[in-house]
Residue, then its C-alpha position, 0 to 999 in steps of 0.5 A: m657282922p650283923l647290919d643294923i637295918s632301919i625301917y626305911t631300909l626295909i621299905v626300900i628293899i621290899v619296894t625295889a625287890t617287888v619292882q625288880s621281880v615285875f620289870g627285871v630292874g629295880v634294886l640297883l637302879f632305884g634302891t642304890p640312890l635311895l639308900l645313898l640318900q640315907y647312908e651317904k656312903l657307897t661302902l655302906v649301901l653295897p653290902i645291902v644291895l648286892p646280895i639281893c641282886i645276886i639272889e634275884 
């Protein structure tokens, strides 16, 4: 099931992944609230954020 990812989501992922690679935290700490502002449901945000956190 492919996700329909917007430009905003890609920008949030790239910026928070960069912050996470430098400081060790970022995707869950900053990415989740930013994506919740757009999607409004945690069930839509978690499939985007959690695989990124596991990889890094």
